[in-house]
LUMKOLFI-791861 format. One record per atom (N, C-alpha, C): residue in three letters; y, x negated, z; atom name. Coordinates in Angstrom, 2 decimals. Layout:
N
<site 'Ala',<Y,X,Z>,'CA'>
...
This chain:
89
<site 'Met',<-2.88,9.18,0.70>,'N'>
<site 'Met',<-4.33,9.06,0.60>,'CA'>
<site 'Met',<-4.91,9.62,1.87>,'C'>
<site 'Asn',<-5.96,10.39,1.74>,'N'>
<site 'Asn',<-6.68,10.88,2.90>,'CA'>
<site 'Asn',<-7.78,9.87,3.24>,'C'>
<site 'Val',<-7.88,9.55,4.52>,'N'>
<site 'Val',<-8.84,8.55,4.98>,'CA'>
<site 'Val',<-9.64,9.10,6.15>,'C'>
<site 'Lys',<-10.82,8.54,6.37>,'N'>
<site 'Lys',<-11.65,8.95,7.50>,'CA'>
<site 'Lys',<-11.05,8.48,8.81>,'C'>
<site 'Ser',<-10.75,7.20,8.92>,'N'>
<site 'Ser',<-10.11,6.66,10.11>,'CA'>
<site 'Ser',<-9.65,5.24,9.81>,'C'>
<site 'Leu',<-8.68,4.80,10.57>,'N'>
<site 'Leu',<-8.20,3.44,10.44>,'CA'>
<site 'Leu',<-8.28,2.80,11.82>,'C'>
<site 'Asp',<-9.33,2.04,12.05>,'N'>
<site 'Asp',<-9.49,1.38,13.34>,'CA'>
<site 'Asp',<-8.70,0.07,13.35>,'C'>
<site 'Ala',<-8.64,-0.54,14.51>,'N'>
<site 'Ala',<-7.85,-1.77,14.68>,'CA'>
<site 'Ala',<-8.35,-2.89,13.77>,'C'>
<site 'Glu',<-9.66,-2.99,13.58>,'N'>
<site 'Glu',<-10.21,-4.03,12.71>,'CA'>
<site 'Glu',<-9.77,-3.83,11.25>,'C'>
<site 'Thr',<-9.80,-2.59,10.79>,'N'>
<site 'Thr',<-9.37,-2.30,9.42>,'CA'>
<site 'Thr',<-7.89,-2.62,9.24>,'C'>
<site 'Leu',<-7.08,-2.21,10.19>,'N'>
<site 'Leu',<-5.65,-2.51,10.10>,'CA'>
<site 'Leu',<-5.38,-4.01,10.12>,'C'>
<site 'Gln',<-6.15,-4.75,10.91>,'N'>
<site 'Gln',<-6.00,-6.21,10.95>,'CA'>
<site 'Gln',<-6.36,-6.82,9.60>,'C'>
<site 'Arg',<-7.41,-6.31,8.96>,'N'>
<site 'Arg',<-7.79,-6.81,7.64>,'CA'>
<site 'Arg',<-6.70,-6.52,6.61>,'C'>
<site 'Val',<-6.11,-5.34,6.67>,'N'>
<site 'Val',<-5.01,-5.01,5.75>,'CA'>
<site 'Val',<-3.88,-6.00,5.95>,'C'>
<site 'Glu',<-3.55,-6.26,7.21>,'N'>
<site 'Glu',<-2.44,-7.17,7.50>,'CA'>
<site 'Glu',<-2.74,-8.61,7.10>,'C'>
<site 'Ser',<-3.95,-9.08,7.36>,'N'>
<site 'Ser',<-4.25,-10.49,7.11>,'CA'>
<site 'Ser',<-4.75,-10.78,5.70>,'C'>
<site 'Glu',<-5.36,-9.80,5.03>,'N'>
<site 'Glu',<-5.93,-10.04,3.70>,'CA'>
<site 'Glu',<-5.11,-9.40,2.57>,'C'>
<site 'Phe',<-4.73,-8.13,2.76>,'N'>
<site 'Phe',<-4.08,-7.40,1.68>,'CA'>
<site 'Phe',<-2.59,-7.70,1.56>,'C'>
<site 'Ile',<-1.88,-7.63,2.66>,'N'>
<site 'Ile',<-0.43,-7.80,2.60>,'CA'>
<site 'Ile',<-0.04,-9.15,1.97>,'C'>
<site 'Pro',<-0.72,-10.26,2.29>,'N'>
<site 'Pro',<-0.36,-11.51,1.60>,'CA'>
<site 'Pro',<-0.50,-11.44,0.08>,'C'>
<site 'Ile',<-1.42,-10.62,-0.41>,'N'>
<site 'Ile',<-1.60,-10.47,-1.86>,'CA'>
<site 'Ile',<-0.35,-9.86,-2.48>,'C'>
<site 'Ile',<0.14,-8.77,-1.89>,'N'>
<site 'Ile',<1.32,-8.15,-2.51>,'CA'>
<site 'Ile',<2.59,-8.94,-2.21>,'C'>
<site 'Gln',<2.64,-9.63,-1.07>,'N'>
<site 'Gln',<3.80,-10.48,-0.80>,'CA'>
<site 'Gln',<3.94,-11.60,-1.82>,'C'>
<site 'Ala',<2.82,-12.04,-2.38>,'N'>
<site 'Ala',<2.84,-13.11,-3.37>,'CA'>
<site 'Ala',<3.20,-12.61,-4.77>,'C'>
<site 'Thr',<3.30,-11.31,-4.93>,'N'>
<site 'Thr',<3.64,-10.72,-6.23>,'CA'>
<site 'Thr',<5.12,-10.91,-6.51>,'C'>
<site 'Asp',<5.46,-11.33,-7.73>,'N'>
<site 'Asp',<6.86,-11.54,-8.11>,'CA'>
<site 'Asp',<7.69,-10.29,-7.82>,'C'>
<site 'Gly',<8.83,-10.50,-7.21>,'N'>
<site 'Gly',<9.78,-9.42,-6.96>,'CA'>
<site 'Gly',<9.52,-8.63,-5.69>,'C'>
<site 'Phe',<8.55,-9.05,-4.87>,'N'>
<site 'Phe',<8.25,-8.32,-3.63>,'CA'>
<site 'Phe',<9.48,-8.27,-2.73>,'C'>
<site 'Val',<9.75,-7.08,-2.18>,'N'>
<site 'Val',<10.85,-6.90,-1.23>,'CA'>
<site 'Val',<10.31,-6.47,0.12>,'C'>
<site 'Glu',<9.53,-5.38,0.16>,'N'>
<site 'Glu',<9.00,-4.89,1.43>,'CA'>
<site 'Glu',<7.80,-3.98,1.22>,'C'>
<site 'Tyr',<7.06,-3.79,2.31>,'N'>
<site 'Tyr',<5.85,-2.96,2.29>,'CA'>
<site 'Tyr',<5.75,-2.24,3.63>,'C'>
<site 'His',<5.39,-0.97,3.58>,'N'>
<site 'His',<5.25,-0.17,4.79>,'CA'>
<site 'His',<3.98,0.66,4.71>,'C'>
<site 'Ile',<3.34,0.85,5.86>,'N'>
<site 'Ile',<2.23,1.80,5.99>,'CA'>
<site 'Ile',<2.71,2.87,6.96>,'C'>
<site 'Ile',<2.60,4.11,6.55>,'N'>
<site 'Ile',<3.03,5.24,7.35>,'CA'>
<site 'Ile',<1.83,6.16,7.54>,'C'>
<site 'Gln',<1.63,6.62,8.78>,'N'>
<site 'Gln',<0.55,7.56,9.05>,'CA'>
<site 'Gln',<1.18,8.89,9.48>,'C'>
<site 'Pro',<1.38,9.81,8.51>,'N'>
<site 'Pro',<2.07,11.06,8.82>,'CA'>
<site 'Pro',<1.23,12.04,9.63>,'C'>
<site 'Gly',<-0.05,11.85,9.67>,'N'>
<site 'Gly',<-0.92,12.74,10.42>,'CA'>
<site 'Gly',<-2.31,12.15,10.50>,'C'>
<site 'Asp',<-3.17,12.82,11.25>,'N'>
<site 'Asp',<-4.55,12.38,11.34>,'CA'>
<site 'Asp',<-5.17,12.33,9.95>,'C'>
<site 'Asn',<-5.87,11.26,9.68>,'N'>
<site 'Asn',<-6.60,11.10,8.43>,'CA'>
<site 'Asn',<-5.72,11.06,7.19>,'C'>
<site 'Glu',<-4.44,10.74,7.35>,'N'>
<site 'Glu',<-3.52,10.59,6.22>,'CA'>
<site 'Glu',<-2.87,9.21,6.28>,'C'>
<site 'Leu',<-2.62,8.68,5.12>,'N'>
<site 'Leu',<-2.00,7.37,5.02>,'CA'>
<site 'Leu',<-1.08,7.34,3.82>,'C'>
<site 'Val',<0.14,6.85,4.02>,'N'>
<site 'Val',<1.11,6.68,2.95>,'CA'>
<site 'Val',<1.56,5.23,2.98>,'C'>
<site 'Thr',<1.59,4.59,1.84>,'N'>
<site 'Thr',<2.14,3.25,1.75>,'CA'>
<site 'Thr',<3.35,3.27,0.83>,'C'>
<site 'Val',<4.32,2.45,1.17>,'N'>
<site 'Val',<5.53,2.33,0.36>,'CA'>
<site 'Val',<5.74,0.85,0.07>,'C'>
<site 'Ser',<5.79,0.51,-1.19>,'N'>
<site 'Ser',<6.05,-0.86,-1.63>,'CA'>
<site 'Ser',<7.36,-0.87,-2.40>,'C'>
<site 'Val',<8.18,-1.86,-2.13>,'N'>
<site 'Val',<9.45,-1.99,-2.84>,'CA'>
<site 'Val',<9.47,-3.34,-3.55>,'C'>
<site 'Phe',<9.79,-3.30,-4.84>,'N'>
<site 'Phe',<9.87,-4.50,-5.66>,'CA'>
<site 'Phe',<11.18,-4.51,-6.42>,'C'>
<site 'Glu',<11.61,-5.69,-6.79>,'N'>
<site 'Glu',<12.85,-5.84,-7.54>,'CA'>
<site 'Glu',<12.73,-5.33,-8.97>,'C'>
<site 'Thr',<11.51,-5.37,-9.51>,'N'>
<site 'Thr',<11.31,-4.95,-10.90>,'CA'>
<site 'Thr',<10.13,-4.00,-11.03>,'C'>
<site 'Glu',<10.14,-3.23,-12.09>,'N'>
<site 'Glu',<9.03,-2.34,-12.40>,'CA'>
<site 'Glu',<7.76,-3.14,-12.67>,'C'>
<site 'Glu',<7.91,-4.30,-13.29>,'N'>
<site 'Glu',<6.76,-5.15,-13.59>,'CA'>
<site 'Glu',<6.08,-5.63,-12.30>,'C'>
<site 'Gly',<6.88,-6.00,-11.30>,'N'>
<site 'Gly',<6.34,-6.42,-10.03>,'CA'>
<site 'Gly',<5.62,-5.28,-9.33>,'C'>
<site 'Ala',<6.20,-4.10,-9.38>,'N'>
<site 'Ala',<5.58,-2.93,-8.78>,'CA'>
<site 'Ala',<4.24,-2.62,-9.45>,'C'>
<site 'Glu',<4.19,-2.72,-10.75>,'N'>
<site 'Glu',<2.94,-2.45,-11.48>,'CA'>
<site 'Glu',<1.88,-3.50,-11.16>,'C'>
<site 'Ala',<2.28,-4.76,-11.10>,'N'>
<site 'Ala',<1.33,-5.82,-10.74>,'CA'>
<site 'Ala',<0.78,-5.59,-9.34>,'C'>
<site 'Ser',<1.64,-5.15,-8.43>,'N'>
<site 'Ser',<1.21,-4.85,-7.07>,'CA'>
<site 'Ser',<0.24,-3.67,-7.05>,'C'>
<site 'Arg',<0.53,-2.65,-7.84>,'N'>
<site 'Arg',<-0.34,-1.48,-7.90>,'CA'>
<site 'Arg',<-1.74,-1.86,-8.35>,'C'>
<site 'Val',<-1.82,-2.70,-9.36>,'N'>
<site 'Val',<-3.12,-3.16,-9.87>,'CA'>
<site 'Val',<-3.86,-3.97,-8.81>,'C'>
<site 'Ala',<-3.14,-4.90,-8.17>,'N'>
<site 'Ala',<-3.75,-5.72,-7.12>,'CA'>
<site 'Ala',<-4.20,-4.85,-5.95>,'C'>
<site 'Ala',<-3.38,-3.89,-5.57>,'N'>
<site 'Ala',<-3.72,-3.01,-4.45>,'CA'>
<site 'Ala',<-4.95,-2.18,-4.77>,'C'>
<site 'Ala',<-5.00,-1.63,-5.96>,'N'>
<site 'Ala',<-6.16,-0.82,-6.35>,'CA'>
<site 'Ala',<-7.44,-1.63,-6.29>,'C'>
<site 'Gly',<-7.39,-2.86,-6.78>,'N'>
<site 'Gly',<-8.57,-3.71,-6.73>,'CA'>
<site 'Gly',<-9.01,-4.02,-5.32>,'C'>
<site 'Trp',<-8.05,-4.38,-4.45>,'N'>
<site 'Trp',<-8.40,-4.73,-3.07>,'CA'>
<site 'Trp',<-8.94,-3.51,-2.32>,'C'>
<site 'Val',<-8.28,-2.38,-2.48>,'N'>
<site 'Val',<-8.73,-1.16,-1.79>,'CA'>
<site 'Val',<-10.11,-0.75,-2.29>,'C'>
<site 'Asn',<-10.34,-0.80,-3.59>,'N'>
<site 'Asn',<-11.66,-0.45,-4.13>,'CA'>
<site 'Asn',<-12.75,-1.37,-3.60>,'C'>
<site 'Asp',<-12.44,-2.65,-3.45>,'N'>
<site 'Asp',<-13.42,-3.62,-2.97>,'CA'>
<site 'Asp',<-13.63,-3.59,-1.47>,'C'>
<site 'Asn',<-12.61,-3.14,-0.71>,'N'>
<site 'Asn',<-12.66,-3.28,0.74>,'CA'>
<site 'Asn',<-12.54,-2.00,1.55>,'C'>
<site 'Leu',<-11.90,-0.98,1.01>,'N'>
<site 'Leu',<-11.65,0.23,1.80>,'CA'>
<site 'Leu',<-12.12,1.52,1.15>,'C'>
<site 'Ala',<-12.75,1.44,0.01>,'N'>
<site 'Ala',<-13.15,2.65,-0.71>,'CA'>
<site 'Ala',<-14.02,3.57,0.15>,'C'>
<site 'His',<-14.81,3.00,1.03>,'N'>
<site 'His',<-15.69,3.80,1.88>,'CA'>
<site 'His',<-14.92,4.65,2.89>,'C'>
<site 'Leu',<-13.64,4.35,3.12>,'N'>
<site 'Leu',<-12.83,5.13,4.06>,'CA'>
<site 'Leu',<-12.08,6.28,3.40>,'C'>
<site 'Ala',<-11.93,6.23,2.08>,'N'>
<site 'Ala',<-11.15,7.25,1.38>,'CA'>
<site 'Ala',<-11.96,8.52,1.21>,'C'>
<site 'Thr',<-11.33,9.65,1.48>,'N'>
<site 'Thr',<-12.00,10.93,1.26>,'CA'>
<site 'Thr',<-11.64,11.53,-0.09>,'C'>
<site 'Glu',<-10.64,10.93,-0.75>,'N'>
<site 'Glu',<-10.25,11.33,-2.11>,'CA'>
<site 'Glu',<-9.48,10.18,-2.73>,'C'>
<site 'Pro',<-9.37,10.14,-4.05>,'N'>
<site 'Pro',<-8.62,9.05,-4.69>,'CA'>
<site 'Pro',<-7.15,9.10,-4.29>,'C'>
<site 'Pro',<-6.50,7.94,-4.22>,'N'>
<site 'Pro',<-5.08,7.94,-3.87>,'CA'>
<site 'Pro',<-4.23,8.55,-4.98>,'C'>
<site 'Asn',<-3.12,9.11,-4.59>,'N'>
<site 'Asn',<-2.14,9.64,-5.52>,'CA'>
<site 'Asn',<-1.02,8.61,-5.60>,'C'>
<site 'Val',<-0.86,7.97,-6.74>,'N'>
<site 'Val',<0.11,6.91,-6.90>,'CA'>
<site 'Val',<1.35,7.46,-7.59>,'C'>
<site 'Leu',<2.50,7.25,-6.95>,'N'>
<site 'Leu',<3.78,7.66,-7.51>,'CA'>
<site 'Leu',<4.66,6.42,-7.64>,'C'>
<site 'Thr',<5.44,6.36,-8.70>,'N'>
<site 'Thr',<6.38,5.26,-8.87>,'CA'>
<site 'Thr',<7.74,5.84,-9.22>,'C'>
<site 'Gly',<8.76,5.09,-8.95>,'N'>
<site 'Gly',<10.11,5.54,-9.29>,'CA'>
<site 'Gly',<11.14,4.52,-8.85>,'C'>
<site 'Glu',<12.33,4.77,-9.25>,'N'>
<site 'Glu',<13.46,3.89,-8.93>,'CA'>
<site 'Glu',<14.11,4.35,-7.64>,'C'>
<site 'Val',<14.45,3.41,-6.77>,'N'>
<site 'Val',<15.17,3.74,-5.55>,'CA'>
<site 'Val',<16.61,4.08,-5.96>,'C'>
<site 'Ile',<17.05,5.28,-5.59>,'N'>
<site 'Ile',<18.42,5.67,-5.94>,'CA'>
<site 'Ile',<19.34,5.71,-4.73>,'C'>
<site 'Ile',<18.78,5.83,-3.53>,'N'>
<site 'Ile',<19.56,5.71,-2.30>,'CA'>
<site 'Ile',<18.68,4.99,-1.29>,'C'>
<site 'Ser',<19.27,4.07,-0.57>,'N'>
<site 'Ser',<18.53,3.32,0.45>,'CA'>
<site 'Ser',<19.46,3.05,1.62>,'C'>
<site 'Ala',<18.93,3.12,2.82>,'N'>
<site 'Ala',<19.74,2.81,4.00>,'CA'>
<site 'Ala',<18.90,1.99,4.96>,'C'>
<site 'Arg',<19.54,1.12,5.67>,'N'>
<site 'Arg',<18.88,0.28,6.69>,'CA'>
<site 'Arg',<19.81,0.17,7.88>,'C'>
<site 'Arg',<19.21,-0.14,8.98>,'N'>
<site 'Arg',<20.00,-0.35,10.18>,'CA'>
<site 'Arg',<20.70,-1.68,10.09>,'C'>
């Protein structure tokens, strides 16, 4: 998603308001926010089931539309798929 800017207050709201919503979704495993460049934002959510991922997507869309829509310069591009390789430290 392309965004205008993410200030400390906005990031704090995401952490305190949004993340608990998806953490409460059945099958939640992990969530990441990645900023690959200026005015770009990528989020990665991992769930145990496709149903959990879809419920999270719906909840995320609602929260973002209600709280962060003014920061988006274009609609988000949502991709879903199965994890086929994963590595952790």
